[in-house]
C-alpha positions in Angstrom: 0.0 0.0 0.0 1.3 3.5 -0.8 1.8 5.3 2.5 0.4 8.7 2.7 3.6 9.9 4.4 5.7 8.5 1.6 3.5 10.0 -1.1 3.2 13.4 0.3 6.8 13.4 1.3 7.7 13.3 -2.4 6.0 16.6 -3.0 5.5 18.4 0.3 8.7 19.1 2.3 7.3 22.4 3.6 4.2 24.5 4.0 5.0 26.2 0.7 5.2 22.9 -1.2 2.0 21.7 0.4 0.2 24.7 -1.2 1.9 23.7 -4.5 0.7 20.1 -4.0 -2.9 21.3 -3.7 -2.6 23.6 -6.7 -1.2 20.8 -8.9 -3.3 18.0 -7.5 -4.1 16.4 -10.8 -0.4 15.9 -11.6 0.2 14.1 -8.3 -3.1 12.2 -8.5 -2.1 10.8 -11.9 1.5 10.2 -10.7 0.0 8.1 -7.8 -1.3 5.6 -10.3 2.2 4.3 -10.8 2.1 2.8 -7.3 -1.1 0.8 -8.0 -0.6 -0.5 -11.5 -0.1 -4.1 -10.4 -3.1 -4.3 -8.1 -6.7 -5.1 -8.9 -9.2 -2.3 -9.1 -11.1 -3.8 -6.1 -8.0 -3.7 -4.0 -7.2 -0.1 -5.0 -10.8 0.9 -4.3 -10.0 0.5 -0.6 -6.6 2.3 -0.6 -7.4 5.6 1.1 -3.8 6.9 0.5 -4.3 6.6 -3.2 -7.7 8.3 -3.2 -6.4 11.0 -0.9 -4.1 11.9 -3.7 -6.9 11.9 -6.2 -9.1 14.1 -4.0 -6.5 16.9 -4.1 -7.3 17.5 -7.7 -10.7 19.0 -6.7 -11.7 22.3 -5.3 -14.9 21.2 -3.5 -16.3 22.9 -0.4 -15.5 20.6 2.5 -18.0 22.4 4.8 -20.6 20.5 2.8 -21.0 16.8 2.1 -21.9 16.7 -1.6 -23.8 13.5 -2.5 -25.7 14.7 -5.5 -23.2 14.1 -8.2 -26.1 12.5 -10.2 -27.2 16.1 -10.8 -23.9 17.8 -11.7 -20.4 16.9 -10.6 -17.6 19.4 -9.9 -14.7 19.3 -12.3 -11.1 18.9 -11.3 -9.1 22.1 -11.0 -7.3 21.4 -14.3 -10.6 21.2 -16.2 -11.7 24.5 -14.7 -8.4 26.1 -15.6 -8.5 24.8 -19.2 -12.0 26.2 -19.7 -11.0 29.5 -18.1 -7.9 29.7 -20.4 -9.9 29.0 -23.5 -12.6 31.5 -22.5 -10.1 34.2 -21.8 -8.4 33.6 -25.1 -11.8 33.7 -26.9 -12.3 37.2 -25.5 -9.1 38.7 -27.0 -10.6 38.8 -30.6 -13.7 36.5 -30.7 -14.4 36.3 -34.4 -10.8 35.2 -34.9 -9.7 33.5 -31.7 -13.0 31.7 -31.1 -14.1 30.9 -34.6 -10.9 30.5 -36.6 -8.5 29.2 -33.9 -10.5 27.4 -31.2 -13.5 26.0 -33.1 -11.3 23.8 -35.4 -9.7 22.3 -32.3 -13.0 20.7 -31.4 -12.2 18.0 -33.9 -9.5 16.7 -31.6 -12.0 16.5 -28.8 -14.4 14.6 -31.1 -11.7 12.1 -31.9 -10.9 11.5 -28.3 -14.6 11.1 -27.3 -15.1 8.7 -30.2 -12.1 6.7 -29.1 -13.4 6.6 -25.5 -16.9 5.5 -26.6 -15.6 3.1 -29.3 -17.1 4.6 -32.4 -16.1 6.5 -35.6 -15.5 10.2 -35.0 -18.0 10.8 -37.8 -20.7 9.3 -35.5 -20.0 11.6 -32.6 -21.8 14.9 -32.1 -20.7 17.1 -29.2 -23.8 18.6 -27.5 -24.5 20.7 -24.4 -26.0 17.9 -22.3 -27.9 14.6 -22.5 -31.3 16.3 -22.9 -30.2 18.1 -26.0 -28.6 14.9 -27.4 -31.6 12.7 -26.8 -34.1 15.3 -28.0 -32.3 15.6 -31.3 -33.0 11.8 -31.8 -36.5 11.9 -30.3 -37.6 14.9 -32.4 -35.6 14.0 -35.5 -36.7 10.4 -36.0 -39.6 9.9 -38.4 -42.8 8.6 -36.8 -46.3 8.9 -37.9 -49.7 9.1 -36.2 -50.5 5.8 -34.5 -46.8 4.7 -34.2 -46.0 3.5 -30.7 -42.9 4.4 -28.7 -42.2 2.1 -25.8 -40.4 3.4 -22.7 -40.6 3.1 -18.9 -42.2 5.0 -16.1 -38.7 5.6 -14.6 -37.3 7.3 -17.7 -36.0 10.9 -17.2 -38.9 13.4 -17.0 -37.5 15.7 -19.7 -37.4 12.8 -22.2 -40.9 11.7 -21.3 -42.0 15.3 -21.8 -40.4 15.3 -25.3 -42.4 12.2 -26.2 -45.6 13.7 -24.9 -45.0 16.7 -27.1 -44.7 14.4 -30.1 -48.0 12.8 -29.0 -49.7 16.2 -29.1 -47.9 17.3 -32.3 -47.8 14.1 -34.4 -50.4 11.8 -32.9 -47.9 9.1 -31.9 -48.7 6.8 -28.9 -46.3 6.6 -25.9 -46.6 3.4 -23.8 -44.8 3.1 -20.5 -43.9 0.0 -18.6 -42.7 -0.3 -15.0 -40.5 -2.6 -13.0 -39.8 -3.3 -9.3 -36.8 -1.7 -7.6 -34.6 -3.6 -7.8 -35.8 -6.0 -10.5 -35.5 -9.7 -10.0 -32.7 -9.9 -12.6 -31.5 -8.3 -15.9 -33.5 -11.0 -17.7 -36.7 -9.5 -16.2 -35.9 -6.2 -17.9 -35.5 -7.7 -21.3 -38.7 -9.7 -20.9 -40.6 -6.6 -19.7 -40.0 -4.9 -23.0 -40.5 -8.0 -25.1 -44.0 -8.6 -23.6 -45.0 -5.0 -24.2 -44.2 -4.9 -27.9 -47.3 -4.6 -30.1 -47.7 -4.6 -34.0 -47.7 -0.8 -33.7 -44.4 -0.5 -31.8 -41.7 1.3 -33.8 -39.1 2.3 -31.2 -37.9 1.5 -27.7 -36.4 4.3 -25.5 -34.8 3.4 -22.3 -32.0 4.3 -19.8 -28.6 2.7 -19.7 -28.7 3.4 -16.0 -31.8 5.0 -14.4 -31.5 8.4 -12.7 -34.0 7.2 -10.0 -32.4 4.1 -8.5 -29.2 3.5 -10.6 -30.5 0.3 -12.2 -28.2 -0.7 -15.1 -30.0 -2.2 -18.0 -28.7 -5.1 -20.2 -28.6 -2.7 -23.2 -27.2 -5.0 -25.8 -29.7 -7.7 -25.2 -32.6 -5.2 -25.4 -31.2 -3.6 -28.5 -30.7 -6.9 -30.3 -34.1 -8.2 -29.2 -35.7 -5.0 -30.6 -33.7 -5.1 -33.8 -34.8 -8.7 -34.5 -38.3 -7.3 -34.5 -37.5 -4.4 -36.8 -37.5 -1.8 -34.0 -35.0 1.0 -33.3 -33.7 2.0 -29.9 -32.7 5.3 -28.3 -30.5 4.8 -25.2 -30.4 7.4 -22.5 -26.8 7.2 -21.2 -26.9 10.4 -19.1 -25.6 8.7 -16.0 -23.5 5.9 -17.7 -20.6 7.3 -19.7 -17.4 7.4 -17.6 -19.4 6.0 -14.6 -18.4 2.4 -15.4 -16.4 0.9 -18.3 -18.1 0.1 -21.6 -17.7 0.7 -25.3 -20.3 1.1 -28.1 -19.7 -2.6 -29.1 -21.1 -3.6 -25.7 -24.3 -1.7 -26.5 -24.8 -2.0 -30.3 -27.4 0.8 -30.2 -28.3 3.2 -33.0 -28.6 6.3 -30.9 -27.0 7.2 -27.6 -27.0 10.4 -25.7 -25.1 11.4 -22.5 -24.0 14.2 -20.3 -20.3 14.8 -19.6 -20.7 17.0 -16.6 -21.7 14.1 -14.4 -19.3 11.2 -14.3 -16.7 12.4 -16.7 -16.3 15.5 -14.6 -16.2 17.7 -17.7 -17.4 21.4 -17.7 -21.0 22.1 -17.0 -23.0 22.1 -20.3 -21.3 19.3 -22.2 -22.5 16.1 -23.6 -22.5 13.9 -26.8 -24.9 12.2 -29.2 -23.9 9.0 -31.0 -25.7 8.3 -34.2 -24.9 5.2 -36.2 -23.4 6.5 -39.5 -26.1 4.9 -41.8 -28.8 6.7 -39.7 -27.4 10.2 -39.8 -29.0 11.3 -43.0 -32.5 10.2 -41.9 -32.5 12.2 -38.7 -33.7 15.8 -38.8 -31.5 18.1 -36.7 -33.3 20.0 -33.9 -32.0 23.3 -35.3 -32.0 23.5 -39.1 -28.7 22.8 -40.9 -27.7 23.3 -44.6 -28.6 20.5 -46.9 -24.9 19.8 -47.6 -24.7 18.6 -44.0 -27.5 16.0 -44.4 -25.2 13.0 -43.9 -22.7 14.8 -41.6 -22.8 14.3 -37.9 -22.0 18.1 -37.5 -25.5 19.0 -38.6 -26.6 18.2 -35.0 -24.2 20.9 -33.7 -25.6 23.9 -35.6 -26.7 25.8 -32.5 -25.5 29.3 -33.3 -22.9 31.3 -31.4 -21.6 29.5 -28.3 -18.4 29.2 -26.3 -15.9 26.6 -27.5 -14.2 26.7 -24.1 -16.6 24.2 -22.5 -16.2 21.7 -25.3 -12.4 22.0 -25.6 -11.9 21.5 -21.8 -13.6 18.1 -22.3 -10.1 16.8 -23.3 -8.7 17.6 -19.9 -11.6 15.7 -18.3 -10.8 12.7 -20.5 -7.2 12.8 -19.5 -8.1 12.8 -15.8 -10.6 9.9 -16.3 -8.2 7.8 -18.4 -5.3 8.6 -16.0 -7.2 7.3 -13.0 -8.4 4.3 -15.0 -12.0 3.5 -15.7 -11.9 0.2 -13.9 -10.3 1.7 -10.8 -12.8 4.5 -10.9 -15.8 2.2 -11.1 -14.5 -0.1 -8.4 -14.1 2.9 -6.1 -17.6 4.2 -6.9 -19.1 0.8 -6.1 -17.1 0.6 -2.9 -18.5 4.0 -1.7 -22.1 3.0 -2.5 -21.8 -0.4 -0.8 -20.0 1.1 2.3 -23.0 3.2 3.3 -25.7 0.9 1.9 -24.5 -2.3 3.6 -24.0 -0.5 6.9 -27.6 0.5 6.9 -29.4 -2.3 5.2 -30.0 -4.4 8.3 -31.8 -1.6 10.2 -35.5 -2.2 10.6 -37.5 -0.1 8.1 -34.5 0.7 5.9 -34.5 -0.6 2.4 -32.1 -0.1 -0.5 -33.9 0.2 -3.8 -30.7 -0.5 -5.8 -29.2 -3.9 -6.5 -25.8 -4.8 -4.9 -25.0 -6.8 -8.0 -22.1 -5.0 -9.7 -23.6 -5.8 -13.1 -26.7 -3.8 -12.1 -25.3 -0.8 -10.1 -22.4 1.4 -9.5 -22.3 4.7 -7.5 -25.9 5.9 -8.0 -28.2 4.3 -5.5 -31.5 5.0 -3.7 -33.0 4.0 -0.4 -36.3 4.4 1.5 -37.3 4.3 5.2 -40.7 2.9 6.0 -42.9 5.3 7.8 -40.5 8.3 7.6 -41.3 11.6 5.9 -38.5 11.6 3.3 -38.9 15.3 2.5 -38.3 16.1 6.1 -35.3 13.8 6.2 -33.8 15.5 3.1 -34.3 18.9 4.9 -32.7 17.6 8.1 -29.7 16.3 6.2 -29.0 19.7 4.7 -30.2 22.1 7.4 -28.6 20.3 10.3 -25.7 18.4 8.7 -25.0 20.2 5.4 -25.4 17.0 3.5 -26.8 17.4 -0.1 -28.8 14.5 -1.6 -31.9 14.4 -3.8 -35.3 12.7 -3.4 -37.9 10.9 -5.5 -41.1 11.2 -3.6 -44.1 9.6 -5.3 -42.3 9.5 -8.6 -43.1 6.5 -10.8 -44.0 4.5 -7.7 -40.7 5.4 -6.0 -40.4 7.0 -2.6 -36.7 7.3 -2.0 -33.6 9.4 -1.4 -30.8 9.2 -4.0 -27.2 9.2 -2.9 -24.4 9.8 -5.4 -20.8 10.1 -4.2 -17.9 10.7 -6.5 -14.1 10.4 -6.6 -13.6 13.4 -4.3 -15.9 11.9 -1.7 -14.1 10.8 1.5 -14.9 7.8 3.6 -15.5 10.2 6.5 -18.1 11.9 4.5 -19.8 8.7 3.6 -19.7 7.4 7.2 -21.0 10.7 8.5 -24.0 10.4 6.1 -24.6 6.8 7.3 -24.4 7.8 10.9 -26.9 10.6 10.5 -29.4 8.2 8.8 -28.9 5.7 11.7 -29.7 8.4 14.2 -32.7 9.5 12.3 -34.1 6.0 12.2 -33.3 5.2 15.9 -34.1 8.6 17.4 -36.5 10.1 14.9 -36.3 13.5 13.2 -36.1 16.7 15.2 -39.4 18.5 15.6 
């Protein structure tokens, strides 16, 4: 095990160098990986000295315990600095520096994202978030009155709203299925969709991992089942990319949209849309593009004037992610989830709504407490303990509180959260 004393000693011989260590946290975080290269991800997941080094790359407020990374995650300092640098350069002479110098550099980011996802760069559109990416596919795909779209009650509300708009506008029919939390098995999720298909079904829209309880779906099996019946699939990967390792070959879907400001730790307002190359021409862009771009993935990026800084800084987030190692990262995230959840699961009234099976979950997880007012518990967590979580109260049959740690989360923070929940169950909430 890498000793904290040994590690810090390499870089921090005085108070002045400690300050330098914090300012250059990412360099030392990545340097620390040299000490764990021959160990399993599961072993490294429990090495607090290694993760202490990683945590120094962030600038988070430690007076708070931030457990809502499923909403938006903070970026490492180096990502913030890159975006600031690009934005400042843009402002020196925008029509030249932003459009002629920086905008072409986005192609390098496209190539790196495509490599990380495992697709052709000409299938990778850089967007502002998962909602924009998915809405391009949802609003751009051809459907006529009476065509059915199959989705779930637990899909993201904005995406369900988009389908409802198409119902009102185009007369399509949206049918939603539901599943227990957690489901009996991944097989049950495939069978759920298979049973719901009718002669009018044209498309299945579902989450790679749900934002409600963190249920990971067997994407490839659902996609191939749908394709065998002549159906297309849109996969909502808002919470999946850079959360746990996978490539497009593991999914085989035609359309995939994700946010990058969650688990990749990229700048706020970044995401991507994958469209299989032979489907690009048939999908209308959400904002009109010139006909010469009909079969060009860039037609989905015609959004008018916008800062390139956010998009270019994605490259620094990819460097950080790849430097830590996707397998190590996922193992650490699962370890943080299981640390608080397994500590609490035996307490009467407490129930985890997320599977402990590593094939079905990672960091994002939800729990409920029988007989407790969950809104009051959420307020108690923040007002009395400065712990930030989010709740799903009476949403799609779910009453629960979602907890999403990230790489900067310390064990002390996770344990403090679990202790507060224990006290709330045993002693009740303050009046």
